N, C-alpha and C positions, 0 to 999 in steps of 0.2 A: 264489220264489226259493230256497227251500227245499231242494228236491234238487240245484240247484247248488251251494246252500252244503255239503251234506254229499258231494257228490262233491270237490268241492273242498279239504274238510276233511281228508276220506282219503287225498286225493294228496298236500298237503301234508306231512301225519305219514307217509306211507310215505317219501315222499323224505327229509324233513329230520329225524323226530322231533322231539323236545323239547329248542334246543341248552344246551350243558354251561353254558357262560357265563350263558346267562338262568337257571339253576339255580341256581348260585352266585350270584348276585345278586339276585334277587327272589325263588327258591324256585318253586315249582310248586303250581297251582289245589290238588291233593290234599295237599299239605303244610299249605295254608292253613284245608282243609278237618279236616286233622287234629286241627291245635291247637284248632280249636272245639270240635271233637268231646270231646276230651280235657278242655278246660276244662269243659264242661257235664257229663262224666263226674267231674269233681271235684267238682263246686259242688251236682248235683243228685241224686247217686246215693248216698242215706245207708245205710250197712249196718242201720242199727237199726230204718229203719221198715219196717213189713209191706210184702210182697210188693205188694199191691196199690195202695201208695202209690209204690211204684218203678216199676210199669208207669204209672201216671199222670203221673211225674216224665220217662221216657223218652218218653212221649210228646209231652209239652210240650218236652223236649231235640229230638225228632225236628220240629216246626213251629216254633221256633226257626231249628232248622239248614235248612229249605227255605223261610223267607223270606230268614235270610242269602244264600242261594245264587240264590234266585230273584230277588230286588228287583235287586243291581246287572247281573245279565247283562240282565233287562229294560230296564233303564237304558239301559246300553250298546247292547244291540241297536236302541231306540227312536231313540239319538242317532245311530247309523250307519245309519240305514232311509232316510235321505231322501238321503245320499250317493250319488254317481255309481257309484261301485265299492265300496259300504258293504256287500253281502252278501259281496264278497271279503274285505275286514276281518272280518266275522264269522266269515267261515270259518277264516281265521287264527286268530282268538282258540279256536275252537272244536277246531282240529286239535290242540289241549293237552290236549285231554279223552279224546281216543284213546289206545290204548297197542299200536300195529301194531309200528311198531320196536324199543321197549323192550323187549315180550312176545318175542320174536323174538332177541331181545340175550341177555335175562336166561337165558333156557333153554339158548341155544347155547352160555351159558358152562358148564353143567352138563354136555354132552357134552364140550366144550374140556378140565376139568378131569377129567373123568375119563380121557379121553383120554391127557394129557399127565402128570399129575401123582399121580391115583389116588386111590382109596377116600377119603382122608382127604379132599383137595381138594375131590371130587365133594361131602362131607358141607356143607361149608363152602359149596360156591354153592349147596346144594339149601334151605339155611337162610334165604336170603336172597328166597326167592318162595315157598315155604311154611311151613307154624306146626307139623308136625308133628316126633317126636323126631328129627331127624337122626342122631344116635347109634344108633339103634335101627335104622336101614336101610342096609341091606345093598348090593351096585351097583345089584342087579337093583329093590331097594324106592328106588332115588333115581333111575333111570331112569324108573320106573312114576309117580313123584311129579312129576318134569318134565314127561310126558305128560300127565298129568292137570290139572296146573296149566296146561298150554297149550290145553288143549282149554276148561276151562272158562273162562279167561279170554279167551281168542278172543272168548266170548260175553258175559261180564260186562266185558272193558275195551274192545271194539271195536265187535259188534253193537249189542248195548245203547244204548249212546252214540249212534252214527250212528243208531239207529231212533228215538230221543227225539229228537236232534236234528232229523230229518225234519218229526215231528210236533209238536214244543214250540219249536222255533228252539232258540236258544242258552239260552233260560231250562229250556229242557225238558232241554237236556244236562247243564246244571249241576246242576237238581234230582237227574237221576239220579246223578251221579256223588257228592253229597252223599250220597245212601241209600245207595250201595253201598260208600262210605268208611265210615258209619256201619256199617252190617253186619260190614265187616270188624273194626272195632276193639270195638264192643261187640255184637254178635249173636251173643256166643257163649254156650253152656246151662254157663255157670262159675256159681258160687255168688255171683260178684259182678254177674254181667250179665244172668243169665238174665231177670230180671223186668225189672231198669231196658232191657236191650237187646231186648226182647220186639217193642216197636211197629215198631223200626228191619227188626229181621230177617222180619217178617212182611210189610212193605211192600217190601222188599229182592226177597222170592220173588215179588209179585204184578210190580212193573216188570220183573221179568228171565224175564218167563214168555213173552210172544213172541219174546224175542231168543235165547232158549233152544231153542225151536225150529226157528229162521230157521238159528242157526250148527249145528245138527243138519243142516240141509238142504244148505245149503253145503257141509259136510264129506263127506258122501252122495256130493253132485257133484263135489266133487274129487275123490273116492278115483275116478270113471270117466275123470279125467283122467291118474289117476298109475299109472303100469308097477307093477305089483307090489301094488296096494290093489284091497282088495274091496268094490264098492258094496253088493253083495249082501249080503256078511257086514254090512257097515253096516247097511243096513235091518232085520236081522234082530236084530240087536244092540239095536236103537230101538225094535223093537215089545217083546221079549223083555223088556231090563231098565231101558232108561229110567226107568218108573215105580219100580223097585225101589227105586230109589238113595234114601238117606236127606234128602238136597237136592231137592224138586219141581223143580228146574231144571239142576243140576249133572248129572245122568244123560245128558241129551238130548246135549250134545258129548261127552261122556268113553264113551259107550257108541257113539256114531258113529264116534269116534275109535279107540275098542280093535277093533270089530268091522272098518273099513277094512282097517288093519295087523295086526290076526290078532293079539292079544294081548288079555287081563283085566286090565283095569286096575281101580282101586279095588277093594273086598273090606277086611278089618280095617287098622287103621290106629292109630297110637299116638299120643296127643297130650297132652303136658301129663303123662307117664308112664302115662295112662289109655289103655286098647286101646278102641276104637270100632268095632266091628261094621258093616258094612254089605257089600250086595251085589256081584257082579261084574259088571264092565260088559263083556260079550263074553267068548266062551267059548275062546280062543286060549292063547297062554304066558303065562307068567308072569315066565320069565327075560328081561327086557327088557333090553336094552344101549344102552350109547353111540349105537351105528349104528341105535340102534331111534329114538333122541331125535331122529337127522337124519333119518332117515324121517318123524318125526311132523312136523318142520319145514318138510319139502318139501310134505307135506300141506296144512298151515297157511298156505303163502304161496300155493298154489292157491285153497283158499277165500277167504281176504281178497282176492285178485286179482278173483276172482267176485262180492264184495261191492262192490269198486268198481266192478267192470263193469256191474252192475245198479245202482249208484247213479249212475253217468253215463248208461247205456241210459235210466233214469228221467227225469233231468235232460233229455233232449234230446226226450223224447218227449210228457212229461205236461204240460199246460198251466200255465204258471204263471198 
């Protein structure tokens, strides 16, 4: 029933998201994981240690995190497995590990802020979804950042957990989410985390590799269905640019998105006051606007619908 679980989880999260009441009362799996990662960082990441020792400590932290996510997920799935509709309960739990609805809402808020309140509001909105310096961004920079985040998180926040749910059940999806959250918190090339977060960052690169390629393909197919988008340009950008991105995975959905919309995404960006050089994803315009965010959201909705359709089709046709 793995494929049925994936299809149902995607449909549940797309329709309902993660209820605010539940978030206020018990939090969210990412919040729980984040607290554990922060605690491991405080207790195991010693600045006085040499880099080799900090790498070893980071690997130990990753193994603890994987055990803490795999074990409860396996126990829950095993307990529900024999119930008549246990797979549906697993799908409901797994839906909390997907981010279709919340991703759309966060990116749409950036467009709304720019349209209704201007640059200052746009900078506040974009600060909630990207790590770069918001004060250094003009309107076009804010819009590109929102579209890049939409493309990358389509892979990391939706396609990848759905894929690992299909391959490894609830434990697979939970372990993936733990690794991805660790990468976002400690997988940075900063003095504190370059050594300690090395294992998390490299493992995240590995587990995201298949999903990044699949997400790019879904965006290209979505461009075939969206008036004004160019699947041919998306494919050209993928072949030319995806491998040039500083991330081995983010370049794939970003190149597909940029090519499809006629934009040039990525390029030089500033994080923590440091300018980070990167290749352009796509050879179109750099002067993105809030209207381009809306177009990117339409492309995203189509790509997500294709993912759901694929999961449903496989659930109906592949023998259980």
